[in-house]
C-alpha positions in Angstrom: -34.1 27.9 7.9 -36.0 24.9 10.0 -37.7 26.2 12.8 -36.0 25.1 15.9 -37.9 24.5 19.4 -34.8 24.7 21.6 -35.3 22.7 24.7 -32.8 22.9 27.9 -31.2 19.5 25.9 -31.2 20.7 22.5 -30.5 24.4 23.5 -26.8 23.3 24.2 -26.6 21.7 20.7 -27.7 25.1 18.6 -24.9 24.9 16.1 -25.1 21.1 15.0 -29.0 21.1 14.7 -28.5 24.5 12.6 -25.4 23.1 10.6 -27.8 19.4 10.1 -31.0 21.2 8.9 -29.2 24.3 6.7 -30.3 22.4 3.3 -34.5 23.1 4.4 -36.7 26.2 4.2 -38.3 27.5 6.6 -41.4 25.5 6.5 -39.9 22.7 8.9 -39.6 22.6 12.3 -37.7 20.5 15.1 -40.7 20.1 17.5 -40.0 20.1 21.4 -40.3 16.5 21.1 -37.5 16.1 18.9 -39.5 15.4 15.7 -38.8 16.7 12.3 -41.4 17.4 9.8 -43.3 20.8 8.1 -44.4 23.6 10.3 -47.8 23.0 8.6 -48.9 19.6 7.4 -48.3 19.4 3.4 -51.4 19.1 0.8 -52.1 15.7 -0.4 -50.5 14.3 -3.7 -53.3 12.2 -4.8 -56.2 14.3 -3.5 -54.8 17.7 -3.2 -56.7 17.8 0.1 -54.4 19.0 3.7 -53.0 16.7 5.1 -53.2 16.0 9.2 -50.2 15.0 11.3 -50.0 11.6 11.9 -47.4 10.6 14.4 -43.8 10.1 13.8 -41.5 7.4 12.5 -38.2 6.4 15.0 -35.0 5.7 13.3 -32.2 4.7 15.0 -28.1 3.7 14.9 -26.9 2.2 17.2 -23.9 3.5 19.1 -24.8 7.1 17.4 -28.3 7.9 18.5 -31.8 8.2 16.9 -33.8 10.9 15.2 -37.7 11.0 14.6 -39.4 11.8 11.3 -42.5 13.3 11.0 -45.7 11.8 9.7 -48.6 12.6 7.5 -52.2 11.6 6.6 -54.9 12.5 4.5 -58.5 12.3 6.2 -59.7 12.3 2.2 -58.0 9.0 0.2 -56.1 8.0 3.6 -52.7 8.1 1.6 -50.1 7.9 4.0 -46.7 10.2 3.8 -43.6 10.3 5.2 -41.4 13.1 6.1 -37.7 13.6 4.2 -35.1 12.1 6.1 -32.1 12.7 3.7 -30.2 14.8 6.2 -29.9 11.7 8.5 -28.8 9.4 5.7 -26.1 12.0 5.1 -24.8 12.6 8.9 -24.9 8.1 8.9 -22.8 8.4 5.5 -20.0 10.9 6.5 -19.5 8.9 9.8 -19.1 6.1 8.4 -17.0 7.7 5.6 -14.3 8.9 8.3 -14.7 4.8 9.6 -13.7 3.6 6.7 -10.9 5.8 6.2 -9.8 4.7 9.5 -10.2 0.7 8.7 -7.7 2.0 5.3 -5.3 3.6 7.4 -4.9 0.8 9.7 -5.1 -2.1 7.3 -2.4 0.0 5.2 0.2 0.0 8.2 -0.5 -3.9 8.4 -3.2 -3.6 11.6 -5.3 -7.0 11.3 -9.0 -6.9 11.4 -9.1 -8.2 15.1 -6.4 -5.8 15.9 -8.7 -3.0 14.1 -12.0 -4.1 16.3 -9.8 -4.3 19.7 -8.5 -0.4 18.9 -12.0 0.8 18.3 -13.6 -1.0 21.2 -12.6 2.3 22.8 -13.6 4.4 20.4 -16.8 3.4 18.5 -17.2 -0.8 19.0 -16.9 -2.8 15.2 -16.4 -6.2 15.2 -14.2 -7.9 13.2 -16.1 -9.5 10.2 -18.0 -5.9 10.1 -14.6 -4.2 9.7 -13.8 -7.0 7.0 -17.1 -6.1 5.4 -16.7 -2.3 5.1 -13.2 -2.8 4.4 -13.4 -4.5 1.6 -16.6 -3.1 0.1 -15.1 0.6 0.0 -11.9 -0.4 -1.3 -13.4 -2.5 -4.2 -15.8 0.6 -4.8 -12.7 3.3 -4.7 -11.9 5.0 -8.0 -7.9 5.8 -8.3 -6.3 8.4 -10.3 -4.8 7.0 -12.8 -1.1 8.0 -13.5 -1.0 9.6 -17.1 2.0 9.2 -18.9 4.2 8.3 -16.8 7.6 7.6 -18.0 9.5 5.1 -17.1 13.2 5.2 -17.3 16.2 3.0 -16.6 19.5 4.8 -15.3 22.9 3.2 -14.5 26.6 4.1 -15.1 29.8 2.2 -16.2 33.5 3.4 -15.0 35.7 2.5 -18.4 39.2 4.0 -18.3 40.9 6.1 -20.5 44.0 5.1 -20.5 44.9 5.5 -16.8 41.6 7.9 -16.5 38.7 7.0 -15.1 35.3 8.1 -16.9 32.3 7.7 -15.8 29.5 6.5 -18.6 26.2 7.9 -17.3 23.2 6.3 -19.0 19.1 6.5 -19.8 17.2 3.8 -21.5 13.3 4.2 -22.0 11.8 1.5 -20.5 9.3 0.6 -22.7 11.3 0.7 -25.7 14.7 -0.2 -23.9 16.2 2.4 -26.7 18.8 5.0 -25.5 17.7 8.2 -24.3 20.9 9.6 -23.4 24.3 8.8 -22.5 27.7 10.9 -22.0 31.4 10.2 -20.9 32.1 12.7 -18.1 34.6 13.3 -15.4 32.6 13.0 -12.6 29.7 10.9 -11.0 29.0 13.4 -7.8 25.8 14.2 -7.4 25.5 17.4 -8.9 26.8 15.9 -12.2 24.3 13.3 -12.2 21.7 16.1 -11.9 23.0 18.5 -14.5 23.0 15.2 -16.5 19.4 14.1 -15.6 18.3 17.9 -16.2 19.6 17.8 -19.6 17.8 15.1 -20.9 14.5 14.8 -18.4 12.2 16.5 -17.5 11.5 17.1 -13.6 8.0 18.7 -13.5 7.0 15.3 -15.7 5.8 11.7 -13.2 9.1 9.7 -13.6 9.3 6.2 -12.4 13.1 5.4 -12.4 15.2 2.1 -12.1 18.6 2.5 -10.2 21.1 -0.2 -8.5 21.7 0.8 -4.7 23.9 2.9 -4.8 23.6 5.0 -1.6 23.2 8.7 -3.0 20.9 8.0 -5.3 17.7 8.1 -3.5 18.9 11.9 -2.5 20.0 12.9 -6.0 16.6 11.9 -7.6 14.0 13.1 -4.7 16.1 16.4 -5.0 15.7 16.4 -9.3 12.3 14.8 -9.4 10.7 16.0 -5.9 7.0 14.2 -5.7 7.1 13.3 -9.2 9.9 10.4 -8.2 9.1 7.0 -8.4 12.0 5.2 -7.4 12.9 1.6 -7.7 15.9 -0.3 -6.8 16.7 -3.1 -8.6 15.9 -6.5 -7.0 18.6 -8.6 -9.1 21.5 -5.9 -7.5 19.6 -6.6 -4.1 20.0 -10.2 -4.9 23.6 -9.7 -6.0 24.9 -8.6 -2.6 22.5 -11.1 -0.2 24.9 -13.2 -1.7 27.9 -11.5 -1.0 27.2 -11.2 2.5 27.8 -15.2 2.9 31.0 -16.7 2.6 31.8 -18.3 -1.2 32.0 -21.5 0.6 28.9 -21.7 3.0 27.5 -24.2 5.4 24.3 -26.1 4.8 22.5 -24.0 7.0 23.9 -20.6 5.8 23.0 -21.5 2.5 19.4 -21.7 3.9 20.0 -18.4 5.6 20.8 -16.9 2.2 17.9 -18.5 0.2 15.7 -17.2 2.8 16.1 -14.0 2.2 16.2 -14.7 -1.6 12.5 -16.0 -1.2 11.4 -12.4 -0.2 10.6 -11.4 -3.4 10.7 -14.5 -5.8 10.0 -17.8 -5.0 12.3 -20.0 -3.7 10.6 -22.7 -1.9 11.7 -25.8 -3.9 15.8 -24.6 -2.6 13.9 -24.4 0.6 12.4 -27.6 0.6 16.1 -29.6 -0.2 17.7 -27.3 1.8 15.7 -28.0 5.1 16.2 -31.8 4.9 20.1 -30.8 4.1 20.1 -28.7 7.0 18.8 -32.1 9.6 21.9 -33.8 7.5 24.2 -31.3 8.4 23.1 -31.1 12.1 23.9 -35.1 12.3 27.2 -35.1 10.7 29.0 -31.7 12.2 29.2 -32.6 15.9 31.6 -36.1 14.6 34.7 -36.2 12.6 35.5 -32.6 10.9 37.4 -35.1 7.8 33.7 -36.8 7.2 31.8 -33.5 7.8 33.9 -31.2 5.6 33.8 -34.1 2.9 29.8 -34.4 3.7 30.0 -30.6 2.9 31.4 -30.7 -0.1 29.3 -32.7 -1.3 26.4 -31.2 -0.2 27.0 -28.1 -1.8 27.7 -29.7 -5.1 24.3 -31.9 -5.5 22.5 -28.5 -4.5 24.2 -26.1 -7.1 23.4 -29.1 -9.1 19.9 -29.2 -8.3 19.7 -25.5 -8.5 21.3 -25.4 -11.8 18.7 -27.8 -13.0 15.8 -25.5 -12.1 17.4 -22.9 -13.9 17.6 -24.7 -17.3 13.6 -25.7 -17.0 12.6 -22.5 -16.4 14.7 -21.6 -19.6 13.1 -24.7 -21.7 9.9 -24.0 -20.4 10.5 -20.0 -21.4 9.5 -18.8 -17.9 11.3 -16.3 -15.5 11.7 -16.8 -12.0 8.6 -16.7 -10.2 7.7 -12.7 -8.6 6.2 -13.2 -5.7 2.8 -10.8 -5.2 3.1 -8.1 -2.8 1.2 -9.5 -0.1 3.1 -12.5 0.0 6.8 -10.6 0.0 5.2 -9.0 2.8 4.4 -11.5 4.9 7.6 -13.2 4.3 9.7 -10.1 5.3 8.0 -9.7 8.4 8.5 -13.0 8.9 12.4 -12.7 8.5 11.9 -9.0 10.8 10.4 -11.5 13.9 12.9 -13.3 13.8 15.7 -10.7 13.3 17.8 -11.5 16.5 18.4 -15.3 15.6 20.6 -14.4 12.6 24.4 -12.9 12.5 25.4 -9.6 12.2 25.4 -9.1 8.2 22.0 -10.8 7.5 20.5 -8.4 10.4 22.1 -5.5 8.5 21.0 -6.3 5.2 17.4 -6.7 6.6 17.5 -3.7 8.1 18.6 -2.2 4.9 15.6 -3.3 2.9 13.2 -2.4 6.1 14.6 0.8 5.2 14.3 0.9 1.6 10.9 -1.2 1.2 9.1 1.5 -0.4 11.9 1.6 -3.4 12.3 -2.4 -3.5 8.6 -2.4 -4.0 7.7 0.0 -5.8 6.7 -1.5 -9.1 4.1 -3.7 -8.0 1.9 -0.3 -8.3 2.9 1.3 -11.5 1.2 -1.1 -14.8 4.2 -2.4 -17.2 7.1 -1.5 -14.4 10.1 -3.1 -14.3 11.0 -4.8 -10.8 15.1 -4.9 -12.0 17.4 -2.7 -13.9 18.1 -6.1 -16.9 17.6 -3.7 -19.4 20.3 -1.6 -18.9 22.1 -4.3 -18.2 21.8 -6.6 -21.0 22.6 -3.1 -22.9 25.8 -2.4 -21.0 27.3 -6.1 -21.6 26.5 -6.3 -25.3 27.9 -2.1 -26.0 30.9 -2.5 -24.2 32.0 -6.2 -23.4 35.6 -5.5 -22.2 34.4 -3.3 -19.2 34.6 -4.2 -16.3 32.6 -2.6 -13.6 32.1 -3.3 -9.8 29.9 -4.6 -9.1 11.5 -7.4 -2.3 -5.1 -15.3 2.1 -7.4 -15.1 -0.4 -7.4 -13.9 -4.0 -9.8 -10.6 -3.0 -7.6 -10.1 0.1 -4.3 -10.0 -1.9 -6.3 -7.7 -4.8 -7.5 -5.1 -2.2 -4.6 -5.1 -0.9 -2.4 -3.9 -3.7 -5.2 -2.0 -4.4 -5.3 -0.6 -0.8 -1.0 0.2 -1.6 -1.7 2.2 -4.6 -3.9 4.1 -3.2 -1.6 5.1 -0.5 0.6 6.1 -3.2 -1.8 7.9 -4.6 -1.9 10.0 -1.8 -5.8 9.0 -1.7 -4.3 8.1 2.2 -2.6 11.5 2.8 -4.4 14.5 5.1 -7.5 14.6 6.9 -10.5 17.0 5.8 -13.0 15.6 8.7 -11.9 14.0 11.9 -13.9 11.2 13.6 -14.8 13.9 16.2 -15.9 16.5 14.5 -18.9 13.7 12.1 -19.5 12.5 15.5 -20.3 15.8 17.2 -23.3 16.3 14.5 -24.8 12.9 16.5 -25.1 14.5 19.8 -28.4 16.1 19.9 -29.8 13.1 18.8 -28.6 10.9 21.4 -31.4 11.6 23.2 -35.1 12.3 22.3 -36.3 15.9 22.5 
C-alpha cells in the first residue's frame, strides 16, 4: 500500500486516496506536498546507480484537478525518469467514460448537441463541438453484441366461414424462406388461444422478431408469451391503409396533402407532396368562388393527381423498384415535425399521430435487426394465393445518420440501460487533487 503523508487537506479524502493508489506496493509515497513518487529513489536502468529526486511534473485536467508526478535523476549517467502516472489516466478515463454515457443517453432521447452543452453548463461545462467529437468517437468505437440466431416470423389471421360458422385461420410464416411454419383452423382467436397456438410451434426462450398487423391486443399477447425475447414490428403497410381510411373517399386537395404528409413519414412521398402543394394554392383561390365551379375543379384535380400517382407507381414497376424507404433519422425528423404541428390537424389525424407516437418503437423495430421486414407482405401474399375467395377485415450527414442508427441499436441491445457508476462517484475520486497537497 502507498504510504500517504496526510495533511489537514487530504486527511478528509483518505478513502479516495487509498482507493486511487491501491494498486501500488508499499514502496511508494504521497508526500505532504502532494507529490506521488517512490519512498526511496530507484536504481538507474542504464548504469545501475542510485537515482536522486528531481522535482516533479504537474498534470492538469481542466475542471477536475491536477496531480504532481515525481521525477528522478541519475548523477552517474544523467538519465531522467518520471514515475508511473497510470492512476491519473485511469481516473480521467473513468470520468470521461461516464460523460460519454451521458452524451449517448441524451442523444438517444433526441437532445441536440447544443442542448446537451447547455445542460452540462450546470454540471461539467463542455462545448457542443467537444461533445459532438466525443460522441462520434465513442459510438464509432463501440462494439454492439450481435443478436445471434434471431428468428424472423410473420403472424396473421384470416376469418373464413364454415357454412355460417365463423372460423379463424392462424398462420406463422418464416421471415427468411417465407415458408409456412404452422397454421391451424380454430374456433376462437382470443389471447389464450393465440398463446396456445404460439406455444405449439415457437420457442418463447428464443430471440424472435415477429411482424403483425395493428390489432390492439397483439402487443400484450406477444410480450406475455416471449417476454424479453420479443422484437415486435407492426406492419407499415397496414398503418398506411389505416391512414388512408382516416380520410373521406372524396377528399379535398388540402385533405390529400395532410394524408400524404402522414404517408411520407416512413416512405418517400416528396414528389406527390410537391404536386399537392401547388394544387392546394390553386384550391385556395377556387374555394371562395362559385361552389359548382369549385366542385367541378376539385373532381378534375383529384383525377389528375391520381393519374400522376399511378404513373409514379408504373415507373417504379418498370424499374423494378419499391417505394423508397426512409432512413430512421429522416423518419424521426418528419414525424417530430408533424407532432410539433399536431394542433393544426383535425381530430382523426391527431388521434392517428398519437397512436404512431405510442407505438413508435414497434413501427421502427425493423431498422435495428439486419434483414428484418417492415411489412407483413409475405403472409398477405400467401393468403391471397391460398384462399382467394376469402374476404377479411381489413414510421444531417451520412456519419450522423449512421451513428444515430447505431445508437438506436445500442439502445435496443440494452447497452444504454443500467448504471454501474454515477458521475458523482467518479468525480469524488478527483477531490484530493482539486488543490495541491
